[in-house]
N, C-alpha and C positions, 0 to 999 in steps of 0.2 A: 667424920663432918665437922665444916668450918666451924671456929670460933660464933658464934649468933653475935652480929651486929648490934651496937648498942645506942640510944642517941639519947641523952640526958638522961640515963638510969633505966631507961625502956627500950626491951628489945625490939627490933626492927621484924616485922616477917613483910611487909609487903611493897609495892610499889606506889605503894599509895600515901603509904606514913612517908619515906624515904622523899617522897615529893615534897613532903609537908615543912620538909628541916630546911638550915636558915642558907640563899642560894648555894656559897661556896663548899660550903658543906655535901651536900647532894651532887656538888658539877664531879667533887673531890672523886664520890664515890662509884658515879657513872664513867667515870675518866678513866676507872680501873678495869669498863667492860673491853676499853679501845689496845689492840696489841701493842707492845713496843717499839715492835719497826713501822708503827704508822707515827709514830707520835716524835722522831726527830730521831739524829744518831744512829739510823741502819744502814743496810745495804741497801733496802727497797731506796727508800730516799738519797743514797750513795748513787746509786743509778739510774734513777730518775731526775733529781735537782738534788739541789744544798737547802732550797729554803722549806720553809716547818711547813706542814699538811695545814688547812683550814678546818676547822673542827665545831660544829654545833650542837649543845645537848637541851632538847627541848623533853623539858621535866617540869611545867604550871603544875601550883599546889593546887590543891583539893583534883587533881586525874589519878584515873590509875594505870600510866601511861609516860612510857618515857622512848623520842627517837633520837639515836644517836647517827648524826652523818659527818661523816670523812672525808673533804674533796681535797686533790692536790691544787696547788695556786694555780699553775700552768697550765688547767685546763677543769673547769668546776663545771663539764656540762654530765658526769656521772659521780656519783658517789663510790671512791677506792671501798669506803666500807658506811655499809645502813644495815643498821638494827634499830628494828622496833619492839618493842616488849612490853606486854600487860598483865594486873593481876586479872584471874578470872570470877568467877561468882561463885567457885567452890574455892577460893583463896589461895590458889596454885597458882606460877607460874606462866606467859605464854610467847614464844618467841613469835610474833605474827610476823618480820619478815627479816630473811637475812642475807643482806645481797654483799659479793665482794666484785669489785672491779678493778682492771688494770687499765688506770689512765696512760700509758701509752700505747696501749693496742689499738688493734684497727676498731673503728665505730660500724655496727651496721644496726639501723637506723629500724628494728623491727617494731620498738616501742611506738609509732607514728609507721599510719596506711597514707594512701597517698593522698588525700584532705588536711595530715599534719593533726587530724583527731589521735588519742591515744586510742593505741589497741585493747590496753588493759589485758597483757600478758596473754592477746589473741580471744581472749573471751570478748568483744567487744565488735575488735574486727581483726586487719591480718594485711600485712604487708609483702606480699608472697614473694615479691621478688628482694627483697631486704634476708628475708627467712631463707629465701636459698642460697644465697652468697652468702649468709654467719652458718647454714649450715654446711657449704662446702670449703668453709674454714675452720670449720674444727667446734664451731659452738654451738650446745644445745638448747631448745627454746627456753625463752624469757630472756638470752642473752643477748644484750646489747655490746659488748665487750671481754674479751677473753678474762678469766680469776688470774688471782693473786694465788690462789693453791694457801690460803690465809683460814677457809672451815671449820678441815680440824685442827687447829690449832684453838679457833674460839670457843671447842667446846669444851673444853676444860673450865676457863674460862667462863663462861656462863655457868658451871657444874660450879665453879668453887663463888657464885656470888651468888645463885640462890639456896646454897647450901648456908652460906652466911646469915641469911635471913630464914634457916629454920626447914626448908622444903629439901625431900629427900631425891626430886625427882623435876624435871621441868617440860614444857608439852610445846608442839611446833606443828604446823602443819604442811608436810612437802609441797610447792608450786605445780611441781613436776614428777614426770614417773624417774627421771632421773635424780632429780635431790631427794626420793624415800629410797630408793637405794644407795644414795652416799649417804644416805644418816643410815643407813639399815649397817654401814661398815662403821660408824661410828659409835656404835653399839644401839641405836633406837632398838624402838617395841613397837608396833603396834596399840592404839587403843581404839580404830577403828579403819578396817580396808585394808586387816591384813589378810583375810580369806579373798579377795577383790586382787589382790595383788600375785598369789598364787596362783586363780586364775589366769590370770595375764601370762605369768609366763607359763600355765600349760597351754594356752593358745597361742603362742608362738611357737611350740614345739612343729617340726613337721607332721603338717595333715590336722595343725590344731586352726581353728576360725580364725584368726589373726593373721597366723602363718600365710593360710590363700588369698588375707587381702591384700600379701604386698604382692603386687599383683604388677606395680606399675605405670598407674595411674592415674597418679603424682609424685612429683621429683621428692618427694617425702613418705611413700611406698614402693620401697626396690625389694626387691628381690634382694638377702642375705641382710636386710635392715637387721633381724632379730636376732643375729647374732651382737648388737653391741647394747650397749648401755642408750647410747644416744643415737642409736637408730630406734633403736622402741621408742625411748623418750620424742622424737621428731613425729614417727608414724601415728601416737598415742593424739600427740599434738596436733596433727591432719583428723583427726578424728576416728582412725579408726576403730577406736571401741565400738561406737556410736551411739556415746552419751558422752559429755561433759567428765574433765579430769576433777570428779569430787572426790567428798566422804571420804578422805586417806585424813588421819590424824595419830598423830605417834610422841613418844613421853622415846624421856630419857635418865633414865635415873643415875644420880651423882656417885660416881667413879664405879661403876656396874657397867659392863656391857654384855646386853640379851644376849648376843650371838645368832640374831636374827639374819635369814637370807633366802632369800626370794625370788633370786636369777644366782645359781649356786655358776660357780668360774667365769663368772661374768668379766666380761673387757672393756674399758670404757667408749 
């Protein structure tokens, strides 16, 4: 466990306590959650621009959450990194949202439908032409751009942060099937949904109920999609389960790999 954070001699154990600190102190603490490669002088910035990224940290006093938003100065439409974390009712830390985008990559408007309304990751509406284009370009459901492959490096940073608050774990709800599988690879285990993930894997095996639904009836249900993480995720996004993707909650113990795998020998 890392050294416990303190302020004025009092140990810090929650985001609410951090948010009560003086502005400069809490901003500096939350800035430690931003990877160094996004804050200047890195290969990432050399590749894209010599300019300094723009970042905002929203951490108002008397609140129990923090939002970190890092954007590239030449294209501010999407965050390079967006993290939202909050205290839970049981005094744990939960990552509500983690998004990483490559601002130099092509953008697909899967987040807006034909009327310009937010699709809310496909739960409110869908932009099917944009989704098909994104899928053909190698993206997964919900992605507007390719990522920067920084999610794995963010996990130790988050572990250090929660460890410094005296916690031995933190929680996250994967937004899609592919997120859950990747979190498994990063060492997460399931609070809820582990049995369903195993059932999903069985369903995609030959003669399984999901395998049989990969009948080509939509662009997202093509035969062979069961072989890849991304193919399965698009089919699930398309409703192949018969119910919405929900109820999956995971946790990561600090410095421990749970060794969970619900899709053996998977390729992305």
